[in-house]
C-alpha positions, 0 to 999 in steps of 0.5 A: 503830557506837556514839557513846556520850555523854549528852543533856541537856535542860532540866528542865521538869517540876519544879524542883530548889533547892540548899539551904545544906546540901550534901547536901540537895536540895528537890524540888517536887511537881507543882502545889506552892504558891510558899508551900510552896517557900519553906517547903521552902527555909527548912527546909533541914535538914528531909528532904523527900519526893523524887518518883518521876520525880526517883528515876527521873532520879537512876537514869538519870543513874548508868546513863548515866554508867556506860555512858558510863564503861564504853565509854570505858575498855573499849569499844576491847577489843571494837571491831571494828576488824580486818577479819581479826578476828585479835584477836578470836580470841585466847583470852587473858583481859583482867584488869580490876576490873569490880566486882559487874557482871563477875568480875575475870578476863573474856574478850572475849566477857564484855566485850561483854557488860559493854558492852551497854546491857542490862547497865545496864538500858537497852532498845533504846528507851531509847537515843533517849530524852532524859536529864537528868543534873542540870546545869542550866546546860545549855539543850538537848540536847548529845550522843546515845547511838546515832549518828543519822546514816543514809546515804541510798540515793543516798549508799550507792551513791555510796560502793560506785561509789567503791570499785568504781572503785578495785578495777576499776582496780587489777584493770585495771592487773594485766591490762594491766601484769602485770610492773609494781609497782602497790603497789595499794590492794586491801584498802583500797578504802574509803579512796577514798570516805573521801578524797572525803568528807575533800575534800567536807567541807573544802570545805563548811566553807570550805577553799579548798586542800588539800595532799595528799602520798601515800605509795607505797601506792595512789598509782596509784588516787589519782594525781590528788593524788599530790604527792611531798610535802606536810607533810614529817617535821614532825610533831613541829613542828606545835604550833610557832608557826612551823610551825602549818598549822592542823592536818593530817589523817593518814591511815594505811593500816595494812595490819597488817604491816611487812615481817615484823613481826607487829602484836602484836610491834610498837608501834601504828602511830599511836603517833607521833601522841601526841607531839603529843597529836592525836585518833586514830580507828581504823576498820575498812577493811571498813566503808565507811560508818564510814570515810566517817563517821570522815574527816568527823568528822576534818576537823570536828575540825580545823576546830573546834580547829585541831590535827592529827587522825590516821585509823588505817584498819585494812585489810590488803594483799591481795597482796605488797608490790609484787604480785610477792613471795609473802607466804604465805612470810613471813606464811602464817597471815595470808595464809591468812586473807586469801585466804579473806577476801571483799573489802570490795566483796563485803561491801558489795555484799551489805549493799546487796543486803539493804537492796534498795538495789542489785541484781546487774543495777545492779552489773553495769551499773556494772562494764561502764560502768567497764571500758569506760571504762577501755579507752577511756582506755587507748587514748586514751592511746596517741596523747595528748601527754605532760605531759612533752613541754611541759616542755622541757629548760631550767628557767625562770628567776626573773623578771628584776629591775631588775638583769639577773639572768636574762641568764645568758649568760656569767661576766661576768653583773652581779650587782653593785648601785649603790654608792650604793644599797648605802650607802643600804640599809646605812644603813637596816639597821645604823643604829640608830633614834633612841630605841632603847637597843641592847645595848653589843655589839650597838651596836658590831657595828652601828657597825662595820658601818655604818662599813664600808658608808659608807667602802667598806672591810673589809665582812665576811661578815655584812654582805655577807649582809645587803647581798644580802638587802637589795638583792634585797628593794629589788628586789622579790624576796622572801627567806625563811630557815629552819633552827634557827639562822637567827633568832638566828645560831649565829656572832652574825652574824644578831643581829635579825629584821626580819620573819618570813613563814610563808607559801610563797613560790614566787618567792623567794630561799629559804635552808636554813641548817644548824646549826653542824656537820653537821646536814645528816645529818638532812635527808639523806633529803629532799635525795636525793629531792626536792632533788638528784633533784628535777628528774629524778624529779619534774620539779620545779625549785627555787632553794633554797640550802643554807648549810652550815657547813664546816670543822674547828673543831668538837668532833668529826666530826659538828661538823666537816664539812658532807660535801662529798664526799656532794654531789659525788658526787650531782651528775650532772656527766660524770666521764668528760668535760668541756665548755668550754661553761659556760652548758650545763653550768650548764643540764644540772647537777642541782645548784650547788656553791660555796664562796666565800672572800670576802664579796663572792663570797658576795654575788654567789653569793646574787644569781646564783641565778637558774636554778631549780636548787638551790645547795649553798654551804659557808660558813665558820666562822672566817672569818666574823671573820677580818680578812683575809677582808673586801672592798672595796665596789668589789667589790660595785658594778655590773659585778662578778659572781661569779668561779668561779675567783678568783686572786691579786689586788693587794688581796688581796696588800696586805691579806695583807702580801705583795709578791710578784713578779708576772712569771708566767714567774718562777711556778714553782708554781700552787697550786690550792685551794677554801675557808679553807685559802687563807688559812693557806696564803698566810699561810705563804708570807708568813712564808717570803717565798715569791715564785715561787708563785701561788695560785687558789681554785676558788669553784665546784665543780660544774658545774666551771669547766674553761674558766677553770681552764685559762685559769689554767694557761696564764698560768703556762707554767713552773709545776707545777701542785698541788692542796692541801686 
């Protein structure tokens, strides 16, 4: 492995002075007197004698720089990074302008000769020399031409042992679970000692925690670190201030095949890294020592420059995609080569054997010990308790707060807050500090919200949200907002930032707010895999809230709906039956889906998020500033809660200017609906002076409140039941 660079050292044998004329250099012969030096400097236009040592230094400088430039520009053409050596068999010629050293059209063999150090006049001994390249600012060696790191015999045996364990483990799984999909590491076993070196180097450099996410490939071999997701799809965000991690090491297990696409017909597997200008290290998977060196270098680079680093581990896939298909059909030439290619264990053992480090008897002893341990652990696993047995069926609630948030036993669970405390919180949020000049529009908004809190009337949507966040913070519950417009506020209801935390908060109210329109589309894969099915698939509890703007006020279908039907289809609620036990339904369901229609309902829905269950909340658009869509502060106070079904309330009727007959026996129709359609529906009935129709809003769609809906139906014995949307 070559690391082409240069080695600088202070010039001790002689001194050089730059004169007034920049093209003239004065070099003293050894033993020259100070007077001679002064004469040489003052007479700058005189051509002086140049010592042989200086001429040699100039020639060495030229050679070193030429060698470095050659490696930088053309070294990757002849680098041995493909274990199958497919690219080296290509008869195609590379056309480059090599000047007098090589012809304008050369083959890979000729390129290899051109980057040989002997082509610039260096011998093997010269690679360990110290060169002076004329930089008088350097005070010591800065780089080397030859990679001077050598592994000790013990380190080489450790590398071999890690790969041997990986290979034998895969073969053990293949024998004991012959029909299972393993997505094995065979062909890329050098990844295992590489990961070990990555973790060890990170620890030596002061890293206290490592979050590692694994793809499906190699997961069984590295199951101790198989997290479902660690960094997500935020490669393009790695340079943004609020998304920085201090650098992420991306390891690509490049098996050189994507379905049936050949590598030469596809883009490079690491092209995506170019968007963040991350350094990319390509390494041959059949060279385990090089893999370990590159992993160490990647971590050191990350620690020094705090940026992402990509390691492209070029290997191959010895079996089919899942050990059950036959890749010889789709890639016959490649797999003919793979079937004849020795494993990396075989190659490395021969290397260690030739170096006198490991014998065949020692290797056999290692194999026996590993196989004996695998068989013993497999027998023990048959009687050992499972991790899942201790998890239980009921997700643990968040820690209880001053308000009994954990006492979720019935619909009357208190999520309200003392009126005086709400007014104090509102004053802290909406009162403009003395001496601070706010924008006129912002000042008007703040004053209106403060007035609503003080008078207890017409609390709008944004005010309810702020009171919910403030009351949770006052009780010691952290609140974390994320999303494209959660800071600036798409609808102008959030127009200031109090605190910006970028640290993970497991015990917190965490909200992801989609931008205006159906921007949940881009997050659908994560929603499907880790949120909706997170508890069943990964046994991970999540209290995440998805705030999805919903309503047909957008500019086209992609800006019109949060796709409510998608989330309803993803609910695991029994579609063929129903339960009247709403507490059990809350526990059994995989996600909660609500669509609040009043600020008070939104307030309680946020504070009600006590189960470690994802909450999908469809939020309105025009209702944010719709005057009838307000709530009195009494609906936020103690002894109030989120209502799964919301009927006609006298306060709502008064605000909507309706005076209806409230004798239930005279009601001829009960309209069930959800969402914002309630407001135009009631306005239409008011315009027609309709007095024998009642309405009920279903605020929670999953789990469906069967018991409460049935209770509302029983209140109107003579009414037809109609669903409106």
